[in-house]
C-alpha positions in Angstrom: 126.9 -102.8 30.0 127.3 -102.1 26.3 131.0 -102.4 25.2 131.4 -100.5 21.9 133.9 -101.6 19.4 136.3 -99.2 17.8 138.3 -99.5 14.6 141.3 -101.1 16.4 139.0 -103.7 18.0 137.7 -104.7 14.5 141.1 -104.9 12.9 142.3 -107.3 15.5 139.7 -109.8 14.1 140.7 -109.3 10.5 143.4 -111.3 8.6 144.3 -109.1 5.6 145.3 -110.7 2.3 147.1 -108.9 -0.5 144.8 -108.2 -3.5 141.6 -108.9 -1.5 139.2 -106.9 0.6 137.6 -108.4 3.7 134.3 -107.1 5.2 136.2 -106.1 8.3 138.2 -103.7 6.3 135.0 -101.9 5.3 132.5 -102.1 8.1 131.7 -99.0 10.2 131.9 -98.4 13.9 130.4 -95.6 15.9 132.1 -92.7 17.8 131.6 -93.8 21.4 131.9 -90.2 22.5 128.6 -89.3 20.8 125.1 -90.1 22.1 124.3 -93.5 20.8 121.1 -92.8 18.9 122.6 -89.7 17.2 125.7 -91.7 16.3 123.6 -94.5 14.8 121.4 -92.0 12.9 124.5 -90.3 11.4 125.8 -93.6 10.1 125.0 -94.5 6.5 125.0 -98.3 7.3 121.7 -100.2 7.3 122.7 -103.2 9.5 123.9 -103.1 13.1 125.6 -106.2 14.5 125.3 -106.7 18.3 126.6 -109.6 20.5 124.9 -110.9 23.6 127.4 -113.5 24.9 125.7 -115.1 27.8 124.3 -118.5 28.8 122.5 -117.6 32.1 119.0 -118.0 30.6 120.0 -121.4 29.1 121.3 -122.7 32.4 118.2 -121.4 34.2 116.2 -123.6 31.7 118.3 -126.7 32.4 120.3 -126.5 29.2 124.0 -127.0 28.7 126.1 -123.9 29.2 128.4 -122.5 26.5 126.1 -120.2 24.5 128.3 -117.3 25.6 131.2 -118.6 23.4 129.6 -118.2 19.9 129.8 -114.5 19.4 133.5 -114.0 19.0 134.1 -116.8 16.5 131.0 -115.7 14.6 132.2 -112.1 14.4 135.7 -113.2 13.4 134.4 -115.4 10.6 132.1 -112.7 9.3 134.7 -109.9 9.3 137.0 -112.2 7.3 134.3 -112.7 4.6 135.2 -111.4 1.2 133.9 -107.9 0.3 132.6 -108.5 -3.3 129.7 -107.9 -5.7 127.4 -109.9 -3.4 127.8 -108.1 -0.1 129.0 -104.6 0.9 130.7 -104.1 4.2 130.1 -100.3 4.0 126.5 -101.0 4.7 127.3 -102.8 8.0 128.0 -101.3 11.4 129.5 -103.4 14.2 128.3 -101.9 17.4 129.8 -104.2 20.1 128.3 -106.5 22.7 126.4 -106.5 26.0 129.1 -107.3 28.5 127.7 -109.7 31.2 130.6 -112.1 31.2 131.4 -111.5 34.9 127.9 -112.6 35.7 128.2 -115.6 33.3 131.3 -116.9 35.0 130.2 -116.3 38.6 126.6 -117.5 38.2 125.5 -120.7 40.0 122.4 -122.2 38.2 121.0 -123.4 41.5 120.5 -119.8 42.6 117.1 -119.2 40.9 116.5 -115.8 42.4 119.8 -114.5 41.3 119.4 -116.0 37.8 115.9 -114.4 37.4 117.3 -111.0 38.3 120.3 -111.4 35.9 118.1 -112.5 32.9 115.7 -109.6 33.6 118.6 -107.1 33.7 119.8 -108.4 30.3 116.2 -108.1 29.1 116.1 -104.5 30.1 119.5 -103.5 28.6 118.9 -105.4 25.3 115.4 -104.1 24.7 116.6 -100.5 25.2 119.4 -101.1 22.7 117.2 -102.7 20.1 114.6 -99.9 20.5 117.4 -97.3 19.9 118.7 -99.2 16.8 115.2 -99.5 15.3 114.3 -95.9 16.1 117.6 -94.9 14.3 116.2 -96.6 11.1 118.6 -99.5 11.3 118.2 -103.3 11.2 119.6 -105.2 14.2 121.5 -108.5 13.8 121.8 -110.0 17.2 124.3 -112.9 17.9 123.6 -114.8 21.1 123.6 -116.0 23.7 120.6 -117.9 24.8 117.1 -117.7 23.4 115.9 -115.9 26.5 117.1 -112.8 24.5 114.2 -113.2 22.1 112.2 -111.2 24.7 114.5 -108.2 24.6 114.6 -108.3 20.8 110.8 -108.4 20.5 110.2 -105.8 23.1 112.7 -103.5 21.6 111.3 -103.9 18.1 107.8 -103.4 19.3 108.6 -100.2 21.3 110.8 -99.0 18.4 107.9 -99.4 16.0 105.3 -98.4 18.6 103.1 -101.4 17.8 102.9 -105.2 18.5 105.1 -107.1 16.1 105.2 -110.5 14.5 107.9 -113.2 14.9 109.0 -116.3 12.9 111.0 -118.8 14.9 113.0 -121.7 13.4 113.3 -123.8 16.5 112.8 -127.3 17.9 111.0 -125.7 20.9 108.2 -123.1 21.3 109.9 -121.2 24.2 106.3 -120.7 25.5 106.9 -122.2 28.9 105.1 -120.9 31.9 105.6 -117.4 33.3 107.9 -118.5 36.1 111.5 -117.3 36.7 112.9 -115.8 33.5 114.9 -118.3 31.3 115.5 -119.3 27.7 112.3 -121.3 27.6 109.8 -118.5 28.2 111.0 -115.4 26.3 108.0 -115.6 23.9 105.6 -116.3 26.8 106.5 -113.0 28.5 106.5 -111.1 25.2 103.0 -112.4 24.4 101.8 -111.7 28.0 103.0 -108.1 27.8 101.5 -107.4 24.4 104.7 -107.1 22.3 103.7 -109.9 20.0 100.8 -109.9 17.5 101.4 -113.2 15.5 104.0 -115.8 16.3 104.8 -118.7 14.0 106.9 -121.7 15.2 108.7 -123.5 12.4 109.9 -127.1 12.8 108.8 -127.9 16.4 109.9 -131.4 17.7 106.9 -133.3 18.8 108.9 -135.2 21.4 109.9 -132.0 23.2 106.7 -129.9 23.2 104.4 -130.3 26.3 100.7 -130.9 25.7 99.7 -127.8 27.6 101.7 -125.7 25.1 100.0 -127.4 22.1 96.6 -126.6 23.8 97.7 -123.0 24.3 98.6 -122.7 20.6 95.3 -124.3 19.4 93.3 -121.9 21.6 94.9 -118.8 20.0 94.4 -117.3 16.6 97.8 -115.5 17.0 99.9 -118.6 17.3 100.7 -121.1 14.5 103.2 -123.8 14.0 104.3 -126.9 12.1 106.4 -129.8 13.3 109.7 -131.2 12.1 108.1 -134.6 11.8 105.3 -133.3 9.5 108.0 -131.8 7.3 110.8 -134.4 7.3 109.5 -137.6 8.7 105.8 -138.1 7.7 106.3 -135.6 4.8 102.6 -134.7 5.1 103.5 -131.1 4.1 106.4 -129.5 2.3 109.2 -127.2 3.4 108.4 -124.8 0.6 104.7 -124.9 1.2 105.2 -124.1 4.9 107.6 -121.2 4.1 104.7 -119.7 2.2 102.1 -120.4 4.9 104.4 -118.9 7.6 105.0 -115.8 5.3 101.3 -115.2 5.0 100.9 -115.4 8.8 103.6 -112.8 9.7 104.5 -110.6 6.7 101.9 -107.8 7.1 103.6 -106.2 10.1 107.2 -105.6 11.2 108.6 -109.0 12.2 111.7 -110.5 13.7 113.5 -113.7 12.5 114.6 -115.9 15.3 116.9 -118.9 14.6 117.7 -121.3 17.4 120.7 -123.4 16.3 119.5 -126.4 18.3 117.1 -127.2 15.4 120.1 -128.1 13.1 121.2 -131.7 13.2 124.5 -132.3 15.1 125.1 -128.5 15.6 127.0 -127.6 18.7 124.3 -125.9 20.8 122.8 -125.9 24.2 120.4 -128.7 23.2 122.2 -130.6 20.4 120.0 -132.8 18.4 120.8 -136.0 16.4 117.8 -135.3 14.2 117.0 -131.8 12.7 117.1 -129.5 9.8 120.2 -129.3 7.5 122.4 -126.2 7.5 121.2 -125.5 4.0 117.5 -125.5 5.0 118.2 -123.0 7.8 120.1 -120.8 5.3 117.2 -121.0 2.8 114.8 -120.1 5.7 116.9 -117.0 6.5 117.1 -115.9 2.9 113.4 -116.4 2.3 112.2 -114.3 5.3 115.1 -111.8 5.0 113.9 -110.6 1.6 110.5 -109.7 2.9 109.9 -106.0 3.3 108.9 -106.1 6.9 111.8 -108.3 8.1 113.1 -106.1 10.9 115.8 -108.1 12.7 117.8 -111.3 12.7 118.6 -113.2 15.9 120.9 -116.2 15.8 121.2 -117.9 19.2 122.1 -121.0 21.3 125.3 -121.8 19.3 127.7 -123.3 21.8 131.1 -124.3 20.5 132.2 -124.9 24.1 129.8 -127.8 24.3 132.1 -130.0 22.2 135.4 -128.5 23.4 137.0 -128.6 20.0 138.9 -125.8 18.2 137.7 -127.0 14.8 134.1 -127.0 16.0 134.7 -123.5 17.4 135.6 -122.3 14.0 132.8 -124.1 12.3 130.1 -122.7 14.6 131.5 -119.2 13.8 131.7 -119.8 10.1 128.1 -121.1 10.0 126.6 -118.2 11.9 128.6 -115.9 9.5 126.8 -117.6 6.6 123.4 -116.8 8.2 124.4 -113.2 8.8 125.5 -112.7 5.2 122.4 -114.6 3.8 120.2 -112.2 5.7 122.1 -109.1 4.6 122.1 -110.2 1.0 118.4 -110.9 1.1 117.5 -107.6 2.6 119.9 -105.6 0.4 118.4 -107.1 -2.8 114.7 -107.1 -1.8 
C-alpha cells in the first residue's frame, strides 16, 4: 500500500532555475530494496514526509469529497521552495504515499460497511508506518487526506513512544463523534477509547457545529480541553496568544502531535469550507508556536480539497499554503 518515491519521482516535481537551489534538489529518498526501518535509521534526515491522499473518511462523515487531491500540489510547491539559510532540504526525507486511490475512485459513500472497512484498513497501514518512522528517531509530516487519519497518526506515535500521547488540534470540529462506523469525525474518539491519547486540546471550535453531547463529554473529562473560535475572534473574551500559552501548558509535558484541519481557515478550499474562520497567518503562527516545543512529534495537515472549487489557481494556492505550514514546522523544530 506504501508507494515509495525514488530520486526520479522527486525530480519530476522540481522546476530547476539557474543560480538557485530548490529543496527538491536536496531532499533524501530511501532505498526501496532495504527494510524500511533500517533504511530510515540509516538516513541522516530528521523529517519524513508522507502523503495519505484519500477522502473516504470525509465522505463517510457526510463531507464533500476532494481531500485526496491536496497531496501532489502540496508536495510540488514544497519541493520548489528555495533551499537557503532558513531551511535545509538535506534534513528532509520524502518517503512517498499510501496508495488507496483505486478505493477512493470506486467507493460509494452509501456503502457504510465497505467504507468502515476501508477506513480501518488505512488506519492499520498508517499507524504501522508512523510507528516505524517514530521508532527510527524521525519526525513524521503527514499530508492528507481526511481527518480520519488523525487516529493512525496518534496510534502510531503512541506505539512508537510506548506511552499515551497528547494532541493539539486546530479545528472547527472536535472529531469526537460517537464510536460508530469509522469516518473523519471520530478519529479522536477511537484514539481516546483505545488509550492512545492522554491529553487532547481543541483549538478554535465553532460553537454552531459542536453538539451538546460532545461539550458534556469534554466538561466531564480532565484530559480534554478546548476554546471556541467565537471566544477568540467574536466575543474576544480571551486572546489568541493567551490561549496558545494555555494549550501549551496542557500538552507540552509528553510527546504530542500537531493536527491542523484546513476547514478552520476562512474561505480555504476544504471538505467543509467556512466563510468565517482563522486567517492563514494565524494558522502559520500556531504551527510555528507548537512546532518549536521539544515534545512536538509530528505534523498532520488535512482536509485541504482543491477539487472542491475546481479551479487550477486554487489547486496551486492550496498546495502553496500547505507548503508554508510544512516549512514553518520544520524551521520551528530545527531552531528549537
